[in-house]
N, C-alpha and C positions, 0 to 999 in steps of 0.2 A: 305835522304834529308837534313834538319837541323840537323839531329845528327852528320853531319860530320864538321858542323859551326865551333863546340865549341873546335876546336884544331889547331887553327892557331900554327905555329912556331915561326911565328917573326911579328911584327909589320907591314911588307911591303907586308904580306897576306891579309891586310884588307884595305879596300877604306874607306875615310871619305869625306861625301860631307856636306857643308855647306853654309849657306848665309852670306856673308863678312858684316861687320860692314856697311862699304861702300857701300854695294850693291851688287849685282850680285851673283850668286853662284861659289862657288869653289870646288874642287875636288882634291883630292891627296890620297896618302897613310898614313894611321897612322903614319909611321913612320916620313913621312915628316912633316905634319900638327900637331901634338901634341901640339908642342910649342904656338900654338894660342891662344890667348886669347879669349877661348870659352865662358868665364864668361859677354863678353861686345857682343856677337852677338844677332841679333834678331831668334826667330824661325827659324827651318829647313822647319817646314809646316805650313800651315794654320789649323787652331781649327777649325774642323766641327759643323756647327749649322744646325738644321734641326726640323722639327716638329715631335713630337713622340720621340725627342732623349731621351736615359736613362741618359746620365752623364750630367754633368752641367759645361759647359766651362765658363771662364771668365778671369778678370784680378786681381790680388792682387797688392797693391801699398806697395812697398818693403822700408822699412825705410834706409837698409842697403845699398841699390844703388841710393834712392831716384828716384826711376822709377818703373813702371808696370811690372810686371812678371806674364806671361799667364799660365793658367792650365786648365786641361782637365776633373777634377773631383773634388767633394768634399776633396777627399782625396789628392788630388796632393795641393789643395790649403791648406788644414791642415798642409802637409810637409812645404810648403813654408813661413807657418808663424812660425812654428817652427825655420825651417833656419835662418829666418829673428830676431829671439832672442839669435841666437847663437853668441858668442862674437868671436871665431874662422873664422867665416865665412865673408869673404870681397864681394863677389859677387856669386849671383846665376844667372842663365839662364835656360829659360824652352827650353825643345826639340832642343838643340843646334846642333845634325849635326846628319848624318845617317850613319852607319857603314854597311858594306856589304863586302861579300865574295861570290865567286864563289864555288859553291861543288862540289863533286865528280861526279855528273851528268851533271855538267855544268849548273847549276840552280843559280839564283842571289838571295842569303837570305839577306835580310835587317832589319835592327833594330836601332828605332831612340830612345835614352835614353830619361827618362822624364827630366831628369835635369844635367846641369853641376853645380858644385860648386868650387868656389875659396878659399881656407884657406888662411888667414893669413901669415904664411909660405912658401905660393907659390904654395903648392899643390893641386893637383887637385882631385875631387871627384865624381864621376859619382852615379847618381841614377835612381832606375826604382822603381814605384810606383805601388804596385797591393796587394790586400788583401790574405791573406793567403789561402783562401777557393776557391781564383779564379784562380789558376795558372795552367794552361793547361801543357800538357808535352811538346808541342811546346812553350811555352813561358819559361818555365824551363831552356830548351835547349838554347834560346836566351840570357835569362839572365847568365848563365853559360859562355857562348861566350862572352860577356859582360865584364865580370868578367875577364876571360882571356886575352881579348885586353887590361883592363886598366892596369893588372899586368907587361905586356911587356914595357909600357912607365911610368910606377912608378903611374899610379894612383889609387885612390883607390875607390872599388864598394862598394855598398849598394842596396838591394830588400827590401824595407821597406812597410810594411802593415798598420794598423790602429794604430793612439796613443792611449795610454791613455786618457778615456773619462774625467777624472775630469781636467789634464792637459791641455787638449786641449781647455776645457770649461774656464777656466783661462787664458789661454795664450791670447786666441781669445778677451775676454775681455780687456786684457792689450793692444793687439794688437791698439785699436781704440785711445790709448793716444798718439801713436808715429808720427801719420801725423803732419806734420809740421802747419795746421790750427789750433791744439790744443795748439803748445808750446806758452809759456809765458817765453821769456828769465829772467825776473826779480825771478819769481817764481822756476825756474830751478836751475838759481845761487845760490839763498837761501838753497832750497834743497841740492845742492853738499854741501856747506859748511857747513850745519848742520850735514850731515852725513860723511864729510869727514875721521872723526874717528867712530868706533863704539859707537852706543848709543841705547837703545831701544826706539822702533817710538812711 
């Protein structure tokens, strides 16, 4: 089954399905659709919410794009926070598209990456978030397939797990001060002036 999915020979072998920013689902080959600004599209699927749910879904307000970005777990939320502090990131999108391909047995294999990230130099980065100890063989095949798909169109791919705890605690604390509701233009301008040159805090 899925073991045949990770060897596409070209981007024409993979189908991409996404929800356009203006609404409506679109579908085509990766070869056709990779130039789409996936950092600006809504999630390809809804985030499930039900009684007894093990994971926590929600929205994180991103200072980078000035809008909410969805997540399906605390781990995904933490990754969003880190992306929001990355100066090379100009836009993140959650569940941006679904990749699919028909395997050698005629079965449709599908995978929706967790995030698409646009960098300042125009390059794309696709991210899957999964703890190291929770990767089943079937998942590993899909991650490998996604990495191959990304390489065919010049995107980068990362599978990330849990970030370092102290770093995450500090970044989460700082994130609360990036929202416009706590922005004080006069204080910000003064700080920028004071620290325009290296000086002790």
